[in-house]
N, C-alpha and C positions, 0 to 999 in steps of 0.2 A: 741299423742297417742302412748302408749307403743307397741312394736312389740311383737307378741305372743311367749311364750316360747315353744319350741319343745324339748322334751326329751324322751329317751327310756331307758328301763332297759336291761342290758346285764348280763347274768348269769356268764359269764367268759370273762375277758379281762386282759391284762397284762400292768401294769403301770410302766413307767421308770422315775426315777428322777436322776438328776445329781446336783452336787454342788462343788464349788472349796474350797479346804481346806484352812483355814486361809485367806479368801478373804478380810476381813476387814483390816488385817495387810498388805496384798498385795496392797490394794487400797491406804493405807497411804504412800507407798513408790513409787508411780508412778504418773505422771502427769494426770489430768482428761481426756484429749484427748486420751492419749495413753491407759488408762484404758478402755475407751469405744471402741477404735479401737481393742484392744485385745479381749475384750468380743465379739465383733461383728465377729472377725475372728473365734473364737471358735464356736459361735452359728450358723454362716453361714455354717460351716463345719458339725456341728451336724445335721442341716436341710438337707443337702445332704445325710448323713448317714441314716436319717429316711426315706427319699424318697427311697433309695436303698433297705431298708428292709421292705418297705410297711407299715410304722408306721406313725401315725398322731401326729405332734407336737400339744401340747395343749397350752403351753405358757412358757414365761420366767418370772421369778420374781427375780429382782436383778441378782445374779450370779447363780441362779438355773434354770434348764431346765426340763420341763415335757413333756412326750409324752405317747401315749397309742397305744397298738397293739390289734387287734381283733375287732375293731369298724370301720365301722358298719357291716362288712361282717361276723364276728364271726367264721372265718375259724379256723380249728385246726392248731396248729403250732405258735400261737401268742406268747406264752411264749418263744419259741426258737427264734423267730424274735426279740422280745424285748431284750433278753439276747445277741444275736449276735450283735445288735446295741450297747448295753452297752459295750461289749468287744471291738468293733471297736472304740468307743469313747475313751476308755482308750488308745488303741494303737495310735490313732490319736493325742491325747494330749501328749503322750510320744514323738511322732515325732516332734510336735511343740516345746516341751520343749528342745529337742536336738538343734534346731535352736536358741531358746532363750538363752540357755547356751552358745552357740558358739558366740553370740552377747554380752555376758556379762550381760544378763538379768536374773532375777529370774524365775525359772520354776514354773508353776502352777500345783499343784496336784489336781486330780479330784476323787471324791467319786461317786459311782453309786449304786442305789438300784432298784430292780425289785420285784414286787409282782403280783400274779395272783389271781383274785377273782371277785366277782360281783361289777358292777358299774352302775350309772345312767350317761348318756352322752347326751348332746344336746346343743342347742343354746339358749342363753339368751341375754339380752341387750348388754353384753360385748363380745359376740361372742361364739365360741365353748368352752365347758368346760366339765370336768368329775368330778363327786361327789361320795362320799361314803367312808365307812371304808377302803376299799381296797386302796384308794388314800392315806389315812393317814398312813396305814402300809407301802406302798411303800416309802413315805417320811421319815418315821422312819428308814427304812432299809438303805436309803442313808445316813442319819445323823449319824448312828452308824457304817457305813462302815469305811474302812481304805483307805488312799490315794492310788489310782491306783488299787483299788479292786472293783469287782462287788459282792454286797451282795444280796442274794436272800432268799425268804421265802421257807418253806416246800412245800407250794402249787405250787410255781413256779418249785422247784426241781422235784416234782412228774410229772410235765408236760414235763420234758426233758429226753433225752436218758440217762440212768443211767451210761453209760460208759463215760460221760462227765467228765471233770476235776472238780469234786465237793469236797470241803473240809467242813466237819461238823464243824461248829463254836460252837456247843452246844447251850444251852439256854442262851439268853441274854435278858435284860430288855429293852423293847420298851416303851417309854413314853406313858402313858395313855392306854397301851395294856397289860402290865404285861410281864411275861416271855414267850418268843417264841423261838422255835428251828429255827436256821438260818444257812446259808451256804455261803461259798465264791465259786464263779464259776470262774475257771481259763481258761477253754476252753470248746468248744462244740464238742461232738462226731459227 
């Protein structure tokens, strides 16, 4: 007997995606055990950062990490929390890369994307998940980011203190979404 699906609609949440740049190439130049150990080191550190910022990890898929802020409590400030976590991930990866470089190993660059918008979240047979167009947009923001940068949507930008370090990236093409105005976030006010 299938367990019942429990899901709720949230008018606003902030979705965070990360992905390692050129992961396929990185994975070809490393032993399988070291690859999994390195991914585990990163993802375990990401989990701690999510806990620190009150954000829920959704899942990992390969070298991609997904989390959501604002669920289930819907408190204001979820965009800031997601962005703070994203900036902390970038800093943490930079720190690990300094260690890797000192050991003669290749650094791993990370891309991060955050979008704020409506989602459906809940539990299905595979556990907790989040669905909706906002998830797709967050994923596209991550994939069109640059290594070591946090790429955000206009919706996320509008939820932040405007004295934060925000750089207008202009309109860029997001796959299956068309042109969208996006921004890089370098720091939070």
